[in-house]
NUVEXBA-494614 format. One record per residue: chain; residue in one letter; residue number from 0; x, y, z of N, C-alpha, C in turn. Coordinates in steps of 0.05 Angstrom, whole numbers. Layout:
// residues N
+------+------+-----+--------+--------+--------+--------+--------+--------+--------+--------+--------+
| unit | code | pos |    n.u |    n.v |    n.w |   ca.u |   ca.v |   ca.w |    c.u |    c.v |    c.w |
+------+------+-----+--------+--------+--------+--------+--------+--------+--------+--------+--------+
|    A |    A | NUM |      X |      Y |      Z |      X |      Y |      Z |      X |      Y |      Z |
...
+------+------+-----+--------+--------+--------+--------+--------+--------+--------+--------+--------+
//
This chain:
// residues 154
+------+------+-----+--------+--------+--------+--------+--------+--------+--------+--------+--------+
| unit | code | pos |    n.u |    n.v |    n.w |   ca.u |   ca.v |   ca.w |    c.u |    c.v |    c.w |
+------+------+-----+--------+--------+--------+--------+--------+--------+--------+--------+--------+
|    A |    M |   0 |  -2756 |  -3688 |   1527 |  -2745 |  -3681 |   1558 |  -2718 |  -3668 |   1555 |
|    A |    R |   1 |  -2700 |  -3676 |   1531 |  -2676 |  -3665 |   1530 |  -2681 |  -3632 |   1522 |
|    A |    R |   2 |  -2699 |  -3628 |   1508 |  -2705 |  -3606 |   1495 |  -2712 |  -3585 |   1519 |
|    A |    R |   3 |  -2728 |  -3595 |   1539 |  -2738 |  -3580 |   1558 |  -2713 |  -3572 |   1576 |
|    A |    I |   4 |  -2699 |  -3592 |   1583 |  -2670 |  -3588 |   1599 |  -2656 |  -3564 |   1583 |
|    A |    V |   5 |  -2651 |  -3564 |   1561 |  -2635 |  -3548 |   1544 |  -2647 |  -3519 |   1545 |
|    A |    L |   6 |  -2678 |  -3520 |   1544 |  -2691 |  -3495 |   1547 |  -2687 |  -3481 |   1576 |
|    A |    V |   7 |  -2691 |  -3499 |   1594 |  -2684 |  -3489 |   1621 |  -2657 |  -3477 |   1623 |
|    A |    A |   8 |  -2641 |  -3493 |   1615 |  -2610 |  -3483 |   1623 |  -2608 |  -3454 |   1603 |
|    A |    L |   9 |  -2620 |  -3454 |   1579 |  -2618 |  -3426 |   1561 |  -2627 |  -3404 |   1580 |
|    A |    V |  10 |  -2655 |  -3411 |   1591 |  -2667 |  -3385 |   1605 |  -2649 |  -3380 |   1630 |
|    A |    V |  11 |  -2637 |  -3400 |   1648 |  -2623 |  -3393 |   1666 |  -2599 |  -3377 |   1657 |
|    A |    F |  12 |  -2584 |  -3385 |   1636 |  -2558 |  -3373 |   1627 |  -2567 |  -3342 |   1620 |
|    A |    I |  13 |  -2591 |  -3340 |   1606 |  -2598 |  -3312 |   1597 |  -2603 |  -3295 |   1621 |
|    A |    A |  14 |  -2615 |  -3305 |   1641 |  -2621 |  -3289 |   1669 |  -2596 |  -3283 |   1679 |
|    A |    L |  15 |  -2578 |  -3302 |   1684 |  -2553 |  -3296 |   1695 |  -2534 |  -3275 |   1679 |
|    A |    A |  16 |  -2534 |  -3277 |   1653 |  -2523 |  -3257 |   1639 |  -2534 |  -3231 |   1639 |
|    A |    G |  17 |  -2560 |  -3233 |   1640 |  -2572 |  -3200 |   1645 |  -2568 |  -3194 |   1670 |
|    A |    A |  18 |  -2568 |  -3207 |   1692 |  -2564 |  -3200 |   1723 |  -2533 |  -3189 |   1722 |
|    A |    A |  19 |  -2514 |  -3204 |   1708 |  -2485 |  -3194 |   1710 |  -2480 |  -3172 |   1696 |
|    A |    G |  20 |  -2494 |  -3166 |   1670 |  -2492 |  -3145 |   1654 |  -2507 |  -3116 |   1668 |
|    A |    W |  21 |  -2526 |  -3123 |   1687 |  -2539 |  -3101 |   1700 |  -2518 |  -3091 |   1724 |
|    A |    A |  22 |  -2510 |  -3111 |   1737 |  -2488 |  -3105 |   1758 |  -2461 |  -3092 |   1747 |
|    A |    H |  23 |  -2453 |  -3099 |   1722 |  -2431 |  -3086 |   1715 |  -2440 |  -3055 |   1706 |
|    A |    H |  24 |  -2463 |  -3054 |   1696 |  -2477 |  -3028 |   1689 |  -2475 |  -3008 |   1715 |
|    A |    R |  25 |  -2484 |  -3017 |   1734 |  -2487 |  -3001 |   1760 |  -2463 |  -2996 |   1770 |
|    A |    A |  26 |  -2442 |  -3017 |   1769 |  -2414 |  -3013 |   1779 |  -2401 |  -2986 |   1764 |
|    A |    S |  27 |  -2406 |  -2990 |   1735 |  -2393 |  -2965 |   1721 |  -2406 |  -2941 |   1729 |
|    A |    Q |  28 |  -2429 |  -2936 |   1728 |  -2447 |  -2913 |   1737 |  -2434 |  -2903 |   1762 |
|    A |    R |  29 |  -2428 |  -2923 |   1784 |  -2418 |  -2913 |   1808 |  -2389 |  -2905 |   1806 |
|    A |    D |  30 |  -2375 |  -2918 |   1791 |  -2349 |  -2910 |   1785 |  -2346 |  -2881 |   1773 |
|    A |    A |  31 |  -2364 |  -2877 |   1753 |  -2362 |  -2851 |   1741 |  -2375 |  -2827 |   1765 |
|    A |    A |  32 |  -2390 |  -2837 |   1778 |  -2402 |  -2815 |   1797 |  -2376 |  -2811 |   1817 |
|    A |    V |  33 |  -2363 |  -2828 |   1827 |  -2337 |  -2825 |   1844 |  -2318 |  -2804 |   1827 |
|    A |    R |  34 |  -2312 |  -2814 |   1803 |  -2293 |  -2793 |   1791 |  -2303 |  -2765 |   1788 |
|    A |    Q |  35 |  -2328 |  -2763 |   1780 |  -2339 |  -2736 |   1780 |  -2343 |  -2721 |   1803 |
|    A |    S |  36 |  -2352 |  -2735 |   1826 |  -2353 |  -2719 |   1852 |  -2326 |  -2716 |   1866 |
|    A |    L |  37 |  -2307 |  -2731 |   1858 |  -2281 |  -2727 |   1864 |  -2268 |  -2700 |   1854 |
|    A |    S |  38 |  -2272 |  -2696 |   1830 |  -2265 |  -2673 |   1815 |  -2276 |  -2647 |   1827 |
|    A |    T |  39 |  -2301 |  -2652 |   1834 |  -2317 |  -2629 |   1848 |  -2309 |  -2621 |   1874 |
|    A |    A |  40 |  -2304 |  -2642 |   1891 |  -2300 |  -2640 |   1917 |  -2276 |  -2625 |   1926 |
|    A |    T |  41 |  -2254 |  -2625 |   1912 |  -2234 |  -2607 |   1919 |  -2239 |  -2576 |   1917 |
|    A |    A |  42 |  -2251 |  -2570 |   1894 |  -2257 |  -2545 |   1888 |  -2276 |  -2536 |   1907 |
|    A |    A |  43 |  -2296 |  -2553 |   1916 |  -2319 |  -2546 |   1935 |  -2310 |  -2541 |   1960 |
|    A |    A |  44 |  -2287 |  -2557 |   1969 |  -2278 |  -2555 |   1997 |  -2260 |  -2529 |   1997 |
|    A |    Q |  45 |  -2247 |  -2524 |   1979 |  -2231 |  -2500 |   1978 |  -2249 |  -2475 |   1976 |
|    A |    A |  46 |  -2272 |  -2476 |   1964 |  -2290 |  -2452 |   1964 |  -2302 |  -2453 |   1988 |
|    A |    L |  47 |  -2315 |  -2469 |   2000 |  -2327 |  -2472 |   2026 |  -2312 |  -2463 |   2051 |
|    A |    F |  48 |  -2290 |  -2475 |   2053 |  -2273 |  -2469 |   2080 |  -2252 |  -2449 |   2079 |
|    A |    S |  49 |  -2252 |  -2428 |   2057 |  -2233 |  -2411 |   2050 |  -2247 |  -2382 |   2051 |
|    A |    Y |  50 |  -2236 |  -2362 |   2062 |  -2245 |  -2336 |   2060 |  -2227 |  -2312 |   2062 |
|    A |    D |  51 |  -2231 |  -2292 |   2053 |  -2218 |  -2268 |   2058 |  -2230 |  -2249 |   2065 |
|    A |    Y |  52 |  -2228 |  -2233 |   2090 |  -2243 |  -2210 |   2100 |  -2246 |  -2189 |   2082 |
|    A |    R |  53 |  -2228 |  -2185 |   2066 |  -2228 |  -2160 |   2044 |  -2250 |  -2169 |   2021 |
|    A |    S |  54 |  -2253 |  -2196 |   2015 |  -2274 |  -2199 |   1997 |  -2290 |  -2225 |   2006 |
|    A |    F |  55 |  -2299 |  -2215 |   2029 |  -2315 |  -2240 |   2043 |  -2343 |  -2244 |   2031 |
|    A |    D |  56 |  -2356 |  -2229 |   2022 |  -2381 |  -2237 |   2006 |  -2376 |  -2251 |   1980 |
|    A |    T |  57 |  -2355 |  -2242 |   1970 |  -2349 |  -2260 |   1943 |  -2334 |  -2286 |   1950 |
|    A |    S |  58 |  -2324 |  -2289 |   1969 |  -2314 |  -2319 |   1980 |  -2340 |  -2335 |   1984 |
|    A |    V |  59 |  -2358 |  -2322 |   2001 |  -2379 |  -2338 |   2006 |  -2402 |  -2346 |   1982 |
|    A |    A |  60 |  -2402 |  -2326 |   1965 |  -2417 |  -2331 |   1939 |  -2404 |  -2354 |   1925 |
|    A |    N |  61 |  -2374 |  -2359 |   1923 |  -2364 |  -2374 |   1911 |  -2370 |  -2402 |   1923 |
|    A |    G |  62 |  -2372 |  -2405 |   1948 |  -2376 |  -2428 |   1967 |  -2406 |  -2434 |   1960 |
|    A |    R |  63 |  -2423 |  -2416 |   1960 |  -2452 |  -2425 |   1958 |  -2456 |  -2438 |   1932 |
|    A |    G |  64 |  -2443 |  -2433 |   1909 |  -2446 |  -2446 |   1886 |  -2441 |  -2475 |   1884 |
|    A |    F |  65 |  -2430 |  -2485 |   1910 |  -2424 |  -2514 |   1910 |  -2442 |  -2530 |   1927 |
|    A |    T |  66 |  -2463 |  -2514 |   1936 |  -2482 |  -2523 |   1958 |  -2511 |  -2532 |   1948 |
|    A |    T |  67 |  -2527 |  -2546 |   1961 |  -2555 |  -2552 |   1958 |  -2570 |  -2557 |   1980 |
|    A |    G |  68 |  -2595 |  -2554 |   1977 |  -2612 |  -2565 |   2001 |  -2608 |  -2551 |   2025 |
|    A |    D |  69 |  -2613 |  -2565 |   2050 |  -2610 |  -2553 |   2075 |  -2582 |  -2543 |   2080 |
|    A |    F |  70 |  -2563 |  -2558 |   2070 |  -2536 |  -2551 |   2071 |  -2530 |  -2523 |   2061 |
|    A |    A |  71 |  -2543 |  -2515 |   2039 |  -2540 |  -2490 |   2030 |  -2549 |  -2467 |   2052 |
|    A |    K |  72 |  -2570 |  -2471 |   2063 |  -2582 |  -2454 |   2083 |  -2562 |  -2451 |   2109 |
|    A |    Q |  73 |  -2554 |  -2475 |   2116 |  -2534 |  -2479 |   2143 |  -2510 |  -2462 |   2137 |
|    A |    Y |  74 |  -2500 |  -2464 |   2109 |  -2475 |  -2451 |   2100 |  -2480 |  -2420 |   2099 |
|    A |    E |  75 |  -2501 |  -2409 |   2092 |  -2512 |  -2380 |   2093 |  -2511 |  -2374 |   2120 |
|    A |    Q |  76 |  -2525 |  -2385 |   2139 |  -2525 |  -2378 |   2166 |  -2499 |  -2379 |   2179 |
|    A |    T |  77 |  -2477 |  -2399 |   2174 |  -2453 |  -2401 |   2188 |  -2440 |  -2379 |   2177 |
|    A |    T |  78 |  -2434 |  -2372 |   2150 |  -2422 |  -2349 |   2139 |  -2431 |  -2319 |   2148 |
|    A |    A |  79 |  -2460 |  -2318 |   2151 |  -2468 |  -2296 |   2159 |  -2456 |  -2288 |   2188 |
|    A |    A |  80 |  -2459 |  -2306 |   2206 |  -2451 |  -2304 |   2233 |  -2421 |  -2301 |   2235 |
|    A |    L |  81 |  -2405 |  -2313 |   2217 |  -2376 |  -2311 |   2216 |  -2366 |  -2283 |   2205 |
|    A |    K |  82 |  -2380 |  -2270 |   2187 |  -2370 |  -2244 |   2171 |  -2359 |  -2224 |   2196 |
|    A |    A |  83 |  -2374 |  -2216 |   2211 |  -2368 |  -2192 |   2229 |  -2337 |  -2199 |   2245 |
|    A |    S |  84 |  -2335 |  -2223 |   2254 |  -2310 |  -2232 |   2266 |  -2287 |  -2230 |   2247 |
|    A |    A |  85 |  -2292 |  -2244 |   2220 |  -2270 |  -2246 |   2204 |  -2260 |  -2219 |   2193 |
|    A |    V |  86 |  -2282 |  -2197 |   2189 |  -2270 |  -2172 |   2183 |  -2256 |  -2159 |   2208 |
|    A |    K |  87 |  -2267 |  -2161 |   2226 |  -2252 |  -2148 |   2255 |  -2224 |  -2159 |   2261 |
|    A |    E |  88 |  -2224 |  -2182 |   2257 |  -2197 |  -2198 |   2262 |  -2179 |  -2196 |   2237 |
|    A |    Q |  89 |  -2189 |  -2183 |   2214 |  -2175 |  -2186 |   2188 |  -2164 |  -2213 |   2183 |
|    A |    A |  90 |  -2184 |  -2232 |   2181 |  -2178 |  -2259 |   2176 |  -2175 |  -2268 |   2150 |
|    A |    V |  91 |  -2156 |  -2282 |   2141 |  -2154 |  -2297 |   2117 |  -2146 |  -2325 |   2119 |
|    A |    V |  92 |  -2166 |  -2342 |   2108 |  -2163 |  -2371 |   2114 |  -2165 |  -2382 |   2081 |
|    A |    R |  93 |  -2144 |  -2398 |   2077 |  -2141 |  -2411 |   2052 |  -2140 |  -2443 |   2058 |
|    A |    A |  94 |  -2161 |  -2459 |   2044 |  -2163 |  -2485 |   2051 |  -2149 |  -2501 |   2026 |
|    A |    S |  95 |  -2135 |  -2524 |   2034 |  -2120 |  -2539 |   2013 |  -2129 |  -2570 |   2020 |
|    A |    V |  96 |  -2138 |  -2582 |   2001 |  -2143 |  -2611 |   2002 |  -2116 |  -2625 |   1999 |
|    A |    S |  97 |  -2108 |  -2644 |   2017 |  -2082 |  -2658 |   2010 |  -2085 |  -2685 |   2001 |
|    A |    A |  98 |  -2113 |  -2695 |   2012 |  -2116 |  -2724 |   2002 |  -2148 |  -2726 |   2006 |
|    A |    T |  99 |  -2159 |  -2745 |   1988 |  -2186 |  -2758 |   1988 |  -2187 |  -2785 |   1988 |
|    A |    G | 100 |  -2211 |  -2794 |   1998 |  -2217 |  -2823 |   1998 |  -2249 |  -2825 |   2000 |
|    A |    V | 101 |  -2259 |  -2846 |   1986 |  -2285 |  -2852 |   1986 |  -2296 |  -2869 |   2010 |
|    A |    V | 102 |  -2312 |  -2856 |   2020 |  -2332 |  -2871 |   2042 |  -2352 |  -2887 |   2035 |
|    A |    S | 103 |  -2369 |  -2877 |   2016 |  -2393 |  -2892 |   2006 |  -2397 |  -2883 |   1980 |
|    A |    A | 104 |  -2411 |  -2900 |   1961 |  -2416 |  -2883 |   1936 |  -2441 |  -2900 |   1924 |
|    A |    T | 105 |  -2458 |  -2886 |   1913 |  -2479 |  -2899 |   1891 |  -2476 |  -2878 |   1867 |
|    A |    E | 106 |  -2495 |  -2882 |   1849 |  -2494 |  -2863 |   1824 |  -2503 |  -2838 |   1828 |
|    A |    R | 107 |  -2519 |  -2835 |   1851 |  -2526 |  -2810 |   1856 |  -2516 |  -2796 |   1883 |
|    A |    R | 108 |  -2505 |  -2809 |   1897 |  -2494 |  -2796 |   1924 |  -2468 |  -2807 |   1933 |
|    A |    V | 109 |  -2448 |  -2792 |   1939 |  -2422 |  -2805 |   1945 |  -2414 |  -2782 |   1968 |
|    A |    E | 110 |  -2403 |  -2802 |   1988 |  -2392 |  -2792 |   2013 |  -2358 |  -2791 |   2011 |
|    A |    L | 111 |  -2346 |  -2772 |   2014 |  -2317 |  -2770 |   2009 |  -2303 |  -2762 |   2037 |
|    A |    L | 112 |  -2283 |  -2773 |   2044 |  -2264 |  -2762 |   2067 |  -2242 |  -2742 |   2056 |
|    A |    L | 113 |  -2246 |  -2721 |   2066 |  -2223 |  -2699 |   2054 |  -2201 |  -2694 |   2076 |
|    A |    Y | 114 |  -2178 |  -2697 |   2073 |  -2157 |  -2687 |   2088 |  -2154 |  -2656 |   2083 |
|    A |    L | 115 |  -2162 |  -2638 |   2101 |  -2162 |  -2610 |   2091 |  -2143 |  -2590 |   2112 |
|    A |    N | 116 |  -2126 |  -2580 |   2098 |  -2110 |  -2559 |   2115 |  -2120 |  -2533 |   2109 |
|    A |    Q | 117 |  -2122 |  -2518 |   2130 |  -2132 |  -2492 |   2131 |  -2108 |  -2475 |   2139 |
|    A |    Y | 118 |  -2097 |  -2455 |   2125 |  -2078 |  -2438 |   2127 |  -2088 |  -2410 |   2136 |
|    A |    R | 119 |  -2086 |  -2398 |   2158 |  -2098 |  -2377 |   2168 |  -2082 |  -2357 |   2178 |
|    A |    R | 120 |  -2088 |  -2331 |   2173 |  -2075 |  -2309 |   2182 |  -2096 |  -2291 |   2193 |
|    A |    N | 121 |  -2088 |  -2275 |   2213 |  -2106 |  -2254 |   2226 |  -2092 |  -2234 |   2241 |
|    A |    A | 122 |  -2107 |  -2212 |   2251 |  -2090 |  -2195 |   2266 |  -2084 |  -2204 |   2295 |
|    A |    N | 123 |  -2093 |  -2225 |   2303 |  -2086 |  -2239 |   2330 |  -2064 |  -2252 |   2332 |
|    A |    I | 124 |  -2056 |  -2262 |   2308 |  -2032 |  -2285 |   2310 |  -2006 |  -2273 |   2292 |
|    A |    T | 125 |  -1985 |  -2284 |   2302 |  -1961 |  -2275 |   2285 |  -1957 |  -2300 |   2264 |
|    A |    G | 126 |  -1954 |  -2289 |   2242 |  -1948 |  -2307 |   2221 |  -1974 |  -2323 |   2207 |
|    A |    E | 127 |  -1970 |  -2346 |   2201 |  -1990 |  -2362 |   2191 |  -1992 |  -2390 |   2204 |
|    A |    K | 128 |  -2016 |  -2396 |   2213 |  -2020 |  -2423 |   2226 |  -2037 |  -2440 |   2212 |
|    A |    V | 129 |  -2028 |  -2465 |   2215 |  -2043 |  -2491 |   2196 |  -2060 |  -2505 |   2215 |
|    A |    D | 130 |  -2083 |  -2507 |   2209 |  -2103 |  -2525 |   2220 |  -2107 |  -2551 |   2204 |
|    A |    Q | 131 |  -2104 |  -2575 |   2212 |  -2106 |  -2602 |   2198 |  -2136 |  -2612 |   2205 |
|    A |    N | 132 |  -2149 |  -2611 |   2187 |  -2178 |  -2621 |   2194 |  -2185 |  -2645 |   2175 |
|    A |    R | 133 |  -2204 |  -2658 |   2182 |  -2213 |  -2683 |   2167 |  -2246 |  -2681 |   2165 |
|    A |    V | 134 |  -2251 |  -2679 |   2139 |  -2284 |  -2673 |   2134 |  -2296 |  -2694 |   2115 |
|    A |    V | 135 |  -2318 |  -2702 |   2122 |  -2333 |  -2721 |   2106 |  -2355 |  -2701 |   2089 |
|    A |    L | 136 |  -2349 |  -2698 |   2066 |  -2367 |  -2687 |   2046 |  -2388 |  -2702 |   2032 |
|    A |    T | 137 |  -2409 |  -2699 |   2035 |  -2431 |  -2714 |   2021 |  -2442 |  -2699 |   1994 |
|    A |    L | 138 |  -2439 |  -2709 |   1974 |  -2448 |  -2697 |   1945 |  -2470 |  -2711 |   1933 |
|    A |    V | 139 |  -2485 |  -2697 |   1922 |  -2509 |  -2711 |   1907 |  -2509 |  -2699 |   1881 |
|    A |    R | 140 |  -2517 |  -2716 |   1856 |  -2522 |  -2702 |   1835 |  -2544 |  -2688 |   1832 |
|    A |    V | 141 |  -2542 |  -2660 |   1825 |  -2562 |  -2641 |   1815 |  -2560 |  -2637 |   1786 |
|    A |    G | 142 |  -2579 |  -2649 |   1773 |  -2576 |  -2646 |   1740 |  -2552 |  -2657 |   1734 |
|    A |    A | 143 |  -2531 |  -2644 |   1720 |  -2506 |  -2657 |   1711 |  -2485 |  -2646 |   1732 |
|    A |    E | 144 |  -2490 |  -2633 |   1752 |  -2470 |  -2626 |   1772 |  -2470 |  -2638 |   1796 |
|    A |    W | 145 |  -2449 |  -2640 |   1812 |  -2449 |  -2650 |   1840 |  -2447 |  -2627 |   1855 |
|    A |    K | 146 |  -2464 |  -2630 |   1876 |  -2469 |  -2607 |   1896 |  -2460 |  -2621 |   1927 |
|    A |    V | 147 |  -2453 |  -2602 |   1945 |  -2450 |  -2613 |   1971 |  -2477 |  -2609 |   1984 |
|    A |    T | 148 |  -2484 |  -2630 |   1999 |  -2507 |  -2629 |   2016 |  -2503 |  -2635 |   2041 |
|    A |    D | 149 |  -2479 |  -2639 |   2052 |  -2470 |  -2643 |   2079 |  -2442 |  -2642 |   2082 |
|    A |    A | 150 |  -2433 |  -2629 |   2105 |  -2402 |  -2630 |   2113 |  -2398 |  -2630 |   2141 |
|    A |    T | 151 |  -2386 |  -2656 |   2146 |  -2385 |  -2664 |   2175 |  -2354 |  -2666 |   2184 |
|    A |    A | 152 |  -2344 |  -2651 |   2204 |  -2317 |  -2651 |   2214 |  -2317 |  -2677 |   2228 |
|    A |    I | 153 |  -2293 |  -2690 |   2229 |  -2288 |  -2712 |   2245 |  -2264 |  -2709 |   2257 |
+------+------+-----+--------+--------+--------+--------+--------+--------+--------+--------+--------+
//
């Protein structure tokens, strides 16, 4: 009888240790995903939300490199519609991320809140204006890289 109790206790201990090890492994993967996506998010936001009328197509190509899926198509359409206006107004917009925070995270998908300032100049305004924006970027792992799959202004 004692042997049976010891055996049951051992099986329970092994199961609990395995579950704890698995939970630790998943938490480590999630933490790594957050670190990796955070390092991509700043560069992605600066590329996606910045442009210069003198090199508009280059600005868009730079931003496109950070996108994937339906968001890549949406970005293409939005920037195509923006180009004529940007050139006409001689618009220059430079985005800068001032702070980031994690909204949610798994090992393959991370949502980040970005505090994004856009410094803009154009032929219709005097000097430089600053727009303070808050954006939730959703990034997913595509191979070894993190790509933006959604951007939502809040």
